[in-house]
N, C-alpha and C positions, 0 to 999 in steps of 0.2 A: 342154691336152687331158686328158680323163679316161682313166684305165686301166681296161680291162675285165678282170674277174677271173672265170674260169670255174669254176663249181661244179655240184654235183649234189644235188637233192632226193632224200632217201632213200626217197621213196614208190615209186621204181622197184622196190624189193624186194617190194612187195605181191604182185606177179604171180609171184614166184619162191619165196614162203613163206620169205623169208630173214630171218635174225635181224638185230639191230643190228650185231653184230660182222662178220657176213657182208657186210652192205651197205657198212660202213666198209672192209673188205678190198677189196671189188670197186671202190669209188670210188678208192681209192689205186692199185690195180693197173691201172686204165684210164688213170690220169694226172691225174685232177681234183685240184685243190689246196683246194677249198672244198666243204664239205658242209652240208646243211640237215636236221638231224635233227628228228624229231617227239617231243614230250613229252606226258605225261599225268599226272593225279592218281591216286593210289591204286594198286591192283594188279589185273592181269588175266592169265589163263592163257596166252593165245597168245604174248605178248611174253616172259613168264617162261620158257616152254618152248621158245623159239627159233624160233617160226614167224611172228614178226611183228618189224618193225624199230623199233618205238618204245621209248622208255625212261621209267620212272616217275620223277617229280620226288620220290618218297620215296627214291630211290637217291642216294648221295653224288655231287654234281655233278662232283667231281674225277675220278670213274670216267669220265665222258664226256670231260672235258678230256684226260685221259691217253690215252684211246682215239684222239682225234684227233691229239694231238702225237706219239704213238709211231708213226703212220702217215704223218707228215709233212703232215697235214691241218690246216686251220683251219675253224672253224664260222662260216658267214656269217649264220646266223639260226637261231633255234628256231621250228619250226612249232608255234604255241600258239593255234591257232584256237579261239575261244570266241564265243557269240552276243552281240554287243555290246548288244543291246536287252533282254538277260535278266541284269541286274546280280546277281541272286541266284546265278546260275551263274558269271558271268564275272569278277567283280571280284576275289574272292580268288584265283582260278585265274590271272588275268593278273599279279597282284601276285607270286604265287609264281614264275611263269615268268620274270618280270623279274629277280627275285633270283637265280633258277637261271642265267639267261644271264649275269648278272655274274660268277658263280663259274666257269662253264664257258669264259668267254672269248668269248662271242657278243656282237657289238655291237648286236643287235636281236632282237626277237621278231616273229613274223608273226601278224597277226589279220585277220578279215574281219567283215562285218556278220552273217553266219550266220543260222540259223533265227529267225524272229520270233515273238513271242507271238501268239496267235490272237485276242486280244480288244482289242488296242490300236489307237489311231488313228495315222496318220503322224506327227502332231505329238508325240504321246506317245513314239513310237518314237525320234525324234530327241532328245527329252529324256532318255530312258533311256541311249541311246548317249553322249550328252554326259556323263552321270554316270559311266558306266563308264570312258570314256576319261580323264576328269579324275582319277578316282581312281587309275587305272593310271599316268598321267603323274607324279603326285606321288611314286610309287616310282621311276619310270624316270629322271626328270630328275637327281636327285643321284648316280645311278649311271652316268650318261652312256649309257644304253641307249636305243635308238630303238624306237618302236612303229610298225611298217610295216603300213599298211592295204593289204590285197590286193584287187584287182578280182575279186569272186567271187559276190556275191549281188545281191539286188534293189536295195539302197541304195548298191551300188558299180557298178551295171550301166551307167552313162553318165558321160560327163565331168562333167556338171552335178551329178549325185548324189554323185559322189566328192568333188567340190570342196566341197559343203555339209558332208560328214562332216569334211573336212580343216579346216574353219573353225569346227566345233563348240567347240573349245577353242583357247586361245592357248598353245602349248607348243612348245619346240624339239625335244621328244621325237617329235613326229608326223611320219612320212615315208610314202612310197608304195612298195608293191611292185606294179608293174604285171605282171599275168599276160597274155601275148600271146594265149594260146589262149582263156581265159575271156573276154577282152575281145572277141575275134572272135565267139565263140559268142553273146555278148549283142548282136550285130548292130552292132558299132562297127568302125571301121578302127583297129586298134591301132598302126599306124605313125603316123598322124596324131595319135592320142591321146598317144602317147609324145613326139612332137615338141612338143606343146603343154606338157607337164608335166615334161620331162625334168629341169629344175632341182630338182624335189622327188622325183625317184625315185633311191632308193639301192640298190635291190635289184629284180631283174626275173626273173620266172619264164619261162624259155625254153621255152615249150610251143607245139608245132606241132600243128595238126589235119589229119588225113588228108583227102583230097579227098572220099571217100564219107562220112565222118563229118560233114564240113562241110555237105555238101548235105542229109544226113539230120537233123542235129541243131541247126543254127544257128537261134537264135530259139526253140528248145524246151528247151534246157539252158543253164546259165551256167558249168558246170564239168565237166572230166573229165581224166583223164590223157592225155597226148599221144602222137603217134607220134614217131619219130626226127626231130630237127630237120633240115630240108632235104627231108623227104618230104611235106610238106603245103602249106598255104596261106600260110604266113607268109613275107614277104620279108625274110630274115635279113640281107642286105646292107644294106638300109635301116635295120633295127634297130641293127645294129652301128655303122654310120656315125653315127647319132644319138647313141649313147652315147659313141663316141669323140670326138665334138665337144663333149661336155658338159664343164664346168669341174670335175667331181669324179668319183671312181672309183665304179663300179657293179659289183656281183656279178651275173653272168648265171648263174642257177641252173636247170639243166636239169630239167624236170619231165615224166617220160615213163613209159610202161607197160612196163617190162621191161629186162633186162640188155643184150640186143642193141641196143635203142633208145638206152640209155645210152652204149654204146660207139660207135654210129654218130654220135650227136649230138656226142660229144667230138671225134671226127676231123673232122667237118664244120665245127664251130664253131671249133675250134683253127686250122684252115687259114684260115677267114675272118678271124678276129680278128688273126691274124699278118700277113695281107696288108694289112688296113686300117690296123692300128696302125703298120705298118712303112712305110706309104706317105707 
């Protein structure tokens, strides 16, 4: 049986104007053991001034590692989203994030298909994504870092399309981060989807979608921050049971919009995981 490890994506801090350190403090105070920080290249004012939760990859990666360790936290993944079909943007960025992940002690980075070029054909987009993933995998494999493909955009919006991306290259580095909320918004059943691919899922965004948002936005958007887990449309008992029956550990990383939702999600999912893993 797999062990389910509960974590928190630091995007919850967006609605609180919280800094990286504030977000890490809150995650630890709530009781989470894993966090999923976001990294970027270069410098920007909001993070530097403490109004945003991201960290620059120009900073010493040991700062992030020490920030986690000093709070009793582990880093489950780095949010390193880059447009896979734009190798001029994504290749060097992903290589850097992989090297950064190795130094901060993160076992994987998070990517998705992202915004597409406006002038390419579908066949060209797959070729471009293949090039990007192969170049990234060459850096990830010798470091033992996974590249987790998240269900987020047009080319990861269905099981068939995700499977095609997963077979673009032959690499042990490639894995899956299923986002339950994004999958639902793209008009799939995330419970069935997870049951089909759980063997390849090492990280899961625990995202719930509120009832009204589901009615209003399903089929119109492919991603948004969620409500507190247990307050929306996702059947978390079915999700947790599927992960528990897997033959490997999975980090369940809560992705929600705000501190209150992060607290409520922790209580709800901790109780559910404890009950199911103890049964």
